[in-house]
VEXDOTI-829499 format. One line per 4 residues: number of its first residue (from 1); their letters; for each residue x, y, z of C-alpha. Coordinates in Angstrom, 3 decimals. Each point is the difference from the previous one (the first is absolute). Example, Ala and Ser with C-alpha at 12.3 -4.5 7.8 and 13.67 -1.06 7.14 Angstrom:
2
1 = as = 12.300,-4.500,7.800 ~ 1.370,3.440,-0.660 .
END
This chain:
439
1 = mshv = 2.717,-33.813,5.849 ~ -1.295,-0.794,-3.488 ~ 0.008,-3.719,0.818 ~ -2.136,0.622,3.089 .
5 = hria = -2.381,2.166,-2.011 ~ -0.379,-2.720,-2.631 ~ -0.814,-2.606,2.642 ~ -2.500,2.319,1.678 .
9 = glll = -1.641,0.770,-3.335 ~ -0.282,-3.681,-0.891 ~ -1.521,-0.847,3.381 ~ -2.460,2.888,-0.231 .
13 = ttiv = -1.101,-1.069,-3.482 ~ -0.469,-3.595,1.157 ~ -2.044,1.078,3.015 ~ -2.265,2.240,-2.069 .
17 = lvlv = -0.648,-2.782,-2.525 ~ -0.804,-2.490,2.758 ~ -2.365,2.420,1.746 ~ -1.782,0.898,-3.228 .
21 = navp = -0.525,-3.644,-0.888 ~ -0.923,-0.909,3.568 ~ -2.939,2.437,0.252 ~ -3.023,-2.215,0.506 .
25 = asah = -2.942,0.270,-2.337 ~ -2.714,2.110,1.550 ~ -2.636,-2.578,-0.807 ~ -0.388,-3.342,-1.743 .
29 = tgfd = -3.539,0.465,-1.238 ~ -0.240,1.176,-3.595 ~ -2.616,0.819,-2.576 ~ -0.901,-2.943,-2.236 .
33 = ssip = -2.857,0.968,-2.339 ~ -3.268,1.867,-0.359 ~ -3.332,-0.174,-1.817 ~ -0.040,2.110,-2.083 .
37 = adge = 3.711,-0.061,-0.752 ~ 2.202,3.041,-0.397 ~ -0.814,1.731,-3.294 ~ -3.009,-2.211,-0.728 .
41 = tvad = -3.100,1.394,-1.729 ~ -3.396,-1.136,1.303 ~ -3.186,0.382,-2.062 ~ -2.649,-0.195,2.744 .
45 = plpq = -0.417,1.980,3.231 ~ 2.281,-1.478,2.651 ~ -1.633,-0.841,3.347 ~ 3.094,-1.568,1.599 .
49 = itlv = 3.803,-0.221,-0.103 ~ 2.031,-3.002,1.145 ~ 3.527,0.395,1.402 ~ 2.219,-3.038,0.589 .
53 = ftge = 3.141,0.107,2.165 ~ 2.790,-2.548,0.391 ~ -0.323,0.025,3.788 ~ -2.504,1.024,2.606 .
57 = aapt = -0.843,3.695,-0.213 ~ -2.268,2.386,1.884 ~ -0.854,3.592,-0.949 ~ 1.796,2.717,1.944 .
61 = gdgf = 0.391,3.734,-0.324 ~ -1.986,1.161,-3.030 ~ -0.952,-3.622,-0.747 ~ -1.745,-0.425,-3.376 .
65 = qild = -0.743,3.086,-2.099 ~ -1.408,0.599,-3.476 ~ 0.538,3.129,-2.095 ~ -3.060,0.219,-2.223 .
69 = aage = -0.294,1.485,-3.473 ~ -1.002,3.365,1.479 ~ 3.238,0.219,1.971 ~ -1.661,-0.650,3.359 .
73 = lrsp = 1.096,-2.521,2.617 ~ -2.358,-2.813,0.941 ~ 0.200,-2.774,2.553 ~ -1.538,-3.433,-0.609 .
77 = ttat = -3.450,-0.589,1.419 ~ 1.304,-3.213,1.572 ~ 3.417,-1.658,0.210 ~ -0.005,-3.645,1.059 .
81 = sadg = 2.398,-2.946,0.029 ~ -0.377,-3.575,1.163 ~ 3.704,-0.814,0.226 ~ 1.877,3.310,-0.111 .
85 = ltwl = 1.407,-0.911,-3.412 ~ -2.926,0.935,-2.264 ~ -1.911,3.219,0.626 ~ -3.379,0.749,-1.581 .
89 = ltfe = -0.855,3.695,-0.291 ~ -3.570,0.926,-0.933 ~ -1.247,3.336,-1.315 ~ -3.496,1.425,0.037 .
93 = ppla = -0.709,1.492,-2.456 ~ 2.220,-2.084,-2.319 ~ 3.042,1.591,-1.610 ~ -0.675,1.263,-3.521 .
97 = ggtf = 0.777,2.732,-2.473 ~ 3.757,0.399,-0.346 ~ 3.467,-0.845,1.294 ~ 0.396,-0.892,3.675 .
101 = gmrw = 3.015,-0.199,2.289 ~ 0.238,-2.526,2.819 ~ 2.374,0.437,2.954 ~ 0.436,-2.322,2.953 .
105 = vvka = 1.938,0.136,3.260 ~ 0.127,-3.227,2.004 ~ 2.075,-1.412,2.816 ~ 1.639,-3.413,-0.004 .
109 = pdah = -0.099,-2.352,3.023 ~ 3.184,1.691,1.244 ~ -1.992,3.300,0.016 ~ 2.171,1.695,-2.639 .
113 = aidg = -2.052,2.016,-2.485 ~ 0.255,-0.523,-3.767 ~ -1.864,1.823,-2.748 ~ -0.646,-0.035,-3.729 .
117 = afsf = -2.230,1.348,-2.749 ~ -1.391,-0.798,-3.443 ~ -2.566,1.385,-2.428 ~ -2.751,-1.358,-2.238 .
121 = tvta = -2.716,1.360,-2.276 ~ -3.755,-0.591,0.003 ~ -1.510,0.912,-3.375 ~ -3.635,-0.287,1.122 .
125 = pdpa = -1.388,3.494,0.627 ~ -0.798,1.074,3.521 ~ -3.817,0.143,0.163 ~ 0.166,2.550,2.803 .
129 = apal = 2.270,2.385,-1.912 ~ -1.453,2.894,-2.038 ~ 0.526,0.029,-3.743 ~ 3.380,1.360,-1.009 .
133 = teap = -0.070,3.463,-1.524 ~ 3.728,0.138,-0.632 ~ 2.892,-2.329,-0.728 ~ 0.622,-2.499,2.805 .
137 = vspg = 3.067,0.318,2.166 ~ 2.792,-2.247,-1.237 ~ 1.710,-2.382,2.421 ~ 2.929,1.612,1.800 .
141 = qaat = -1.572,3.462,0.061 ~ -1.788,1.518,2.975 ~ -3.745,-0.375,-0.259 ~ -2.201,3.090,0.346 .
145 = agde = -2.993,-1.507,1.797 ~ -0.444,0.876,3.672 ~ 1.883,2.392,2.214 ~ 2.856,-2.398,0.760 .
149 = tvnl = 1.518,-1.998,-2.820 ~ 3.038,-2.243,-0.203 ~ 2.328,-0.572,-2.918 ~ -0.064,-3.660,-1.068 .
153 = dsfl = 3.741,-0.274,-0.598 ~ 0.750,1.569,3.385 ~ -2.507,-2.303,1.654 ~ 1.569,-3.114,-1.532 .
157 = agdg = 3.491,1.218,0.904 ~ -1.082,0.486,3.586 ~ 0.821,3.720,0.034 ~ -3.058,0.634,2.116 .
161 = dsta = 0.542,-2.996,2.256 ~ -0.248,1.404,3.503 ~ 2.065,-2.880,1.416 ~ 2.886,0.116,-2.496 .
165 = sadr = 2.179,2.308,2.095 ~ -0.599,-2.048,3.138 ~ 0.902,-3.171,-1.923 ~ 3.310,1.550,-1.036 .
169 = vaav = 0.721,1.120,3.553 ~ -0.750,-3.516,1.277 ~ 2.375,-1.496,-2.583 ~ 2.800,2.357,1.069 .
173 = arii = -0.696,-0.812,3.654 ~ 0.297,-3.730,-0.728 ~ 3.412,0.583,-1.561 ~ 1.066,2.012,3.055 .
177 = slvg = -1.121,-2.843,2.263 ~ 1.763,-2.570,-2.167 ~ 3.280,1.932,0.149 ~ -0.364,0.300,3.771 .
181 = amvg = -0.668,-3.732,0.318 ~ 2.910,-1.016,-2.216 ~ 2.539,2.255,1.691 ~ -1.294,-0.390,3.558 .
185 = vgal = -0.221,-3.790,0.092 ~ 3.172,-0.453,-2.047 ~ 2.021,2.427,2.127 ~ -1.186,-1.707,3.184 .
189 = vfaa = 1.255,-3.380,-1.246 ~ 3.220,1.608,-1.264 ~ 0.709,1.510,3.425 ~ -0.738,-3.237,1.850 .
193 = avlr = 1.642,-2.562,-2.285 ~ 2.523,1.655,-2.297 ~ 1.538,3.098,1.525 ~ 3.042,-0.416,2.220 .
197 = gaps = 1.964,3.179,0.638 ~ 0.020,3.244,1.935 ~ -3.005,0.992,2.128 ~ -0.376,3.061,-2.210 .
201 = dirf = -0.621,-2.273,-3.018 ~ -2.718,-1.883,1.873 ~ -1.543,3.263,1.191 ~ -0.048,1.223,-3.609 .
205 = vlyw = -1.890,-3.085,-1.244 ~ -2.507,0.155,2.865 ~ -0.537,3.667,-0.830 ~ -1.282,-1.108,-3.408 .
209 = vrrs = -2.144,-2.698,1.586 ~ -1.727,2.692,2.030 ~ -0.359,2.367,-2.944 ~ -1.465,-2.813,-2.079 .
213 = gvll = -2.566,-0.523,2.741 ~ -1.003,3.655,-0.266 ~ -0.256,-0.394,-3.777 ~ -2.263,-3.024,0.448 .
217 = liga = -2.271,1.916,2.358 ~ -0.245,2.959,-2.379 ~ -0.749,-2.240,-2.984 ~ -2.654,-1.935,1.932 .
221 = liel = -1.808,3.137,1.189 ~ 0.030,1.597,-3.445 ~ -1.325,-3.182,-1.612 ~ -2.736,-0.276,2.621 .
225 = faqv = -1.191,3.549,-0.649 ~ 0.171,-0.478,-3.780 ~ -1.950,-3.272,0.102 ~ -2.707,1.600,2.161 .
229 = vvag = -0.321,2.812,-2.551 ~ -0.339,-2.588,-2.794 ~ -2.625,-1.935,1.945 ~ -1.890,3.227,0.634 .
233 = ggpv = -0.200,0.896,-3.674 ~ 2.796,2.537,-0.315 ~ -0.468,3.117,2.144 ~ 2.387,0.579,2.908 .
237 = salw = -3.056,0.383,2.208 ~ -0.310,-3.795,-0.256 ~ 2.638,-0.158,2.753 ~ -2.837,0.857,2.390 .
241 = nfsa = -2.319,-2.551,-1.577 ~ -0.174,-2.784,2.595 ~ -1.479,-2.408,-2.521 ~ 2.949,0.477,-2.389 .
245 = lgsv = 2.476,-0.110,2.888 ~ -1.498,-3.214,1.333 ~ -0.042,-1.670,-3.416 ~ 3.763,0.523,-0.253 .
249 = vfss = 1.082,-0.541,3.608 ~ -1.874,-3.300,0.371 ~ 1.063,-1.374,-3.392 ~ 3.025,-2.218,-0.604 .
253 = lgia = 1.797,3.040,-1.416 ~ -0.776,1.920,3.185 ~ 1.553,-2.778,2.084 ~ 3.108,0.072,-2.214 .
257 = iglr = 0.303,3.778,0.348 ~ -0.472,-0.256,3.768 ~ 2.721,-2.630,0.347 ~ 2.413,2.158,-2.001 .
261 = avgg = -0.755,2.999,2.177 ~ 0.494,-1.998,3.215 ~ 3.133,-1.633,-1.412 ~ 1.368,3.381,-1.012 .
265 = vala = -0.471,1.398,3.508 ~ 1.683,-3.084,1.493 ~ 2.980,0.237,-2.366 ~ 0.340,3.714,0.702 .
269 = tgsr = 0.009,-0.401,3.773 ~ 1.088,-3.539,0.824 ~ 3.503,-0.435,-1.454 ~ 2.393,0.863,2.843 .
273 = ltti = 3.785,0.184,-0.279 ~ 1.646,-2.567,2.266 ~ 3.232,-1.674,-1.097 ~ 2.320,-2.747,1.161 .
277 = catq = 3.418,-1.262,-1.046 ~ -0.552,-1.852,-3.274 ~ 1.993,-3.045,1.142 ~ -2.287,-0.537,2.983 .
281 = vadp = -3.183,-0.709,-1.950 ~ -1.023,-2.682,-2.450 ~ 0.373,1.073,-3.604 ~ -3.150,-0.691,-2.081 .
285 = vvav = 1.916,0.465,-3.241 ~ 2.380,-2.832,0.881 ~ -2.896,-2.185,1.106 ~ -1.815,0.498,-3.308 .
289 = relv = 3.215,-0.481,-1.957 ~ 0.794,-3.309,1.675 ~ -3.588,-1.208,-0.265 ~ -0.687,0.623,-3.688 .
293 = gvga = 3.354,1.007,-1.465 ~ -1.025,3.266,-1.638 ~ 1.954,3.197,-0.508 ~ 3.372,0.928,-1.413 .
297 = gssa = 3.027,-2.206,0.427 ~ 0.366,-3.636,0.970 ~ -1.321,-1.248,3.309 ~ 3.164,-2.024,0.374 .
301 = sagw = 2.278,2.992,-0.525 ~ 1.916,1.731,2.764 ~ -2.383,2.900,-0.351 ~ -2.869,-1.880,1.603 .
305 = psnf = 1.003,-1.414,3.391 ~ -2.873,-0.899,2.262 ~ 0.292,3.196,2.035 ~ 0.917,2.227,-2.952 .
309 = vaeg = 3.213,1.121,1.782 ~ 3.530,-0.990,-0.988 ~ 0.939,-3.130,1.925 ~ 3.078,0.149,2.182 .
313 = aapn = 0.341,3.750,-0.252 ~ -1.727,3.065,1.256 ~ -2.140,1.734,-2.612 ~ 1.884,2.735,-1.779 .
317 = qnte = -0.334,2.246,-2.991 ~ 1.489,-2.562,-2.365 ~ -2.501,-2.762,0.594 ~ -2.739,0.999,-2.463 .
321 = pyih = -2.679,-1.236,-0.071 ~ 0.415,-0.908,3.669 ~ -1.377,2.027,2.885 ~ 2.456,2.713,0.998 .
325 = agdr = 1.269,0.864,3.443 ~ -2.462,2.348,1.640 ~ -2.917,-0.921,-2.263 ~ -3.391,0.352,1.609 .
329 = awta = -3.249,-1.797,-0.777 ~ -3.528,1.236,0.578 ~ -1.681,-1.934,2.776 ~ -3.580,-0.129,-1.163 .
333 = gtds = -1.355,-0.883,3.412 ~ -3.207,0.671,1.862 ~ 0.523,3.761,-0.177 ~ -0.246,-0.256,-3.800 .
337 = avgf = -2.801,-2.577,-0.089 ~ -2.490,2.707,-0.952 ~ 2.004,0.731,-3.149 ~ -0.074,-3.635,-1.101 .
341 = agal = -3.699,-0.207,0.835 ~ -0.466,3.014,-2.271 ~ 1.808,-1.775,-2.825 ~ -2.288,-3.014,0.446 .
345 = avla = -3.056,2.275,-0.065 ~ 1.186,1.584,-3.242 ~ 0.506,-3.409,-1.603 ~ -3.367,-1.191,1.334 .
349 = sflf = -1.691,2.921,-1.759 ~ 0.607,-1.768,-3.299 ~ -2.306,-2.798,1.186 ~ -2.913,2.372,-0.577 .
353 = dght = 1.019,1.798,-3.172 ~ 0.356,-0.720,-3.706 ~ -0.179,-3.468,-1.512 ~ -0.019,-1.665,3.438 .
357 = vskg = -3.651,1.045,0.232 ~ -1.152,-0.768,-3.516 ~ 2.107,-2.854,-1.388 ~ 0.496,-3.659,0.871 .
361 = hrlf = -0.432,-1.617,3.396 ~ -0.084,2.894,2.469 ~ 2.298,-1.440,2.687 ~ 2.557,-1.514,-2.376 .
365 = tslv = 0.180,3.061,-2.246 ~ 0.303,2.263,3.038 ~ 2.918,-1.930,1.456 ~ 1.835,-0.117,-3.323 .
369 = dvvh = -0.567,3.710,-0.516 ~ 1.351,0.883,3.450 ~ 3.094,-2.131,-0.607 ~ 0.443,1.685,-3.382 .
373 = vaga = -0.232,3.494,1.502 ~ 2.291,-0.902,2.905 ~ 2.676,-1.328,-2.347 ~ -0.231,3.077,-2.197 .
377 = avwv = 0.231,2.290,3.038 ~ 3.076,-1.772,1.350 ~ 1.727,0.322,-3.370 ~ -1.066,3.543,-0.915 .
381 = ggvi = 0.444,1.456,3.471 ~ 3.298,-1.827,0.397 ~ 1.396,1.333,-3.264 ~ -1.007,3.536,0.959 .
385 = mlas = 1.619,-0.317,3.430 ~ 3.132,-1.616,-1.447 ~ 0.455,2.918,-2.384 ~ -0.897,2.566,2.662 .
389 = vlwr = 2.412,-1.334,2.623 ~ 2.864,-0.153,-2.505 ~ -0.787,3.503,-1.240 ~ -0.121,1.319,3.556 .
393 = rhrr = 3.368,-1.583,0.807 ~ 1.438,1.458,-3.189 ~ -1.283,3.493,0.774 ~ 1.477,-0.157,3.527 .
397 = dhel = 3.327,-1.422,-1.231 ~ -0.548,-3.170,2.014 ~ 1.311,-3.359,-1.132 ~ -2.574,-1.386,-2.454 .
401 = ralq = 0.405,-3.699,0.814 ~ -2.169,-0.617,-3.040 ~ 1.027,-3.648,-0.325 ~ -1.230,-0.821,3.490 .
405 = lavr = -3.404,1.583,-0.610 ~ -0.329,-1.424,-3.507 ~ 0.855,-3.565,1.032 ~ -2.281,0.089,3.022 .
409 = fsvv = -2.884,1.507,-1.948 ~ 0.480,-2.483,-2.856 ~ -1.189,-2.778,2.312 ~ -3.201,1.833,0.910 .
413 = asga = -0.533,1.312,-3.537 ~ 0.406,-3.434,-1.587 ~ -2.632,-1.483,2.258 ~ -2.327,2.959,-0.512 .
417 = lavv = 0.274,-0.154,-3.784 ~ -0.658,-3.742,0.013 ~ -3.121,0.549,2.103 ~ -1.186,2.832,-2.249 .
421 = gvag = 0.522,-2.121,-3.108 ~ -1.847,-3.067,1.264 ~ -2.842,1.985,1.560 ~ -0.260,2.149,-3.122 .
425 = lila = -0.408,-3.042,-2.222 ~ -2.719,-1.393,2.268 ~ -1.834,3.328,0.022 ~ 0.277,0.274,-3.770 .
429 = yivl = -1.608,-3.424,-0.339 ~ -2.810,1.011,2.380 ~ -0.651,3.517,-1.275 ~ 0.589,-0.153,-3.751 .
433 = dspa = -2.555,-1.621,-2.263 ~ 2.547,-0.310,-2.813 ~ 3.725,0.746,-0.529 ~ -0.987,2.804,-2.394 .
437 = elw = -1.094,2.078,3.015 ~ 3.662,0.392,0.944 ~ 0.288,2.531,-2.769 .
END
């Protein structure tokens, strides 16, 4: 029992680490610089602010906001950009007479919102302000001018950002969708290529394929609602704002969310349980093994005959890792085509999200990214199903046959890890400007 628990704990830890490190960045546009810079002191009244981003950016939600020296929020008179990288914000009247906070919320080409803030000081007095009759308000304290004032520190920290909560909800929803994609796609491949055993084992794996589809649908819907709220500036009432809804739905991010939702429905409804005697169908694991020679053991050993069954003898319980007498295989035929179409839709969603939209050659980066995600899903979902099937057999006092599952999965896992490694290196070269960005 303790040995099983240790294995389960190790697998769970590995899966969590892979999922955490596999979460895609929400955007690949970042803040580069500003004029004036953060903390800079300016002597003359300031008629304009320049913001420079590392990738194309467009204002969304609250857009560009200034907290003036009186503690009141101001929007720029104009906000223009010729290339989406450099934004020129003008103010009339010019900014003067104290410490100012600047906050920005923009969306990258993949439609994910990013935000930031900085402060600067203008020492020139505000010609429109009355003479001070008391000590000025120090930075970080709430100003007393006007009926509604904002604390500078809170403003810079984003405490009053009306889209912050929606951003957090969207991030959680993306993780939910990622987990659904990893488990759903990986479990589907595990059922079709790796698992040979009792029909109840196959039914168990397909159960998790369907539940992963539901998880994908839930994550996609939550992210859609959260992104609409962000695009609408924060209030939940933005869900009924057709302009905000359209800006999300018809963006590349909206297409990605839609594909995940459709793929989730297909996975949840299209994976039907039909089985056949395992010796009567071609074995994809053996085909891959003989083609590229990956997986545990030697391809020339007695453990890897061409049909994966002991030659000259009927399969029996002493022929690990051979197929056993009575083993069934899932026949992923036309009645399950919808499930596989759903998996393809989920993978295709990554063509419209993340660095595939904003980095490198669009088509090439997209294809590499899809291959990368597919390899990761096959490995992560396969490991989860391997552990789950063994645990289920253990709990029901069934024969574990762990060697058979481990050897068969090693072929698929080896190929998946190789694909993930190569695709990951290519993506790192495309996405990262320098190796230092890795840490």
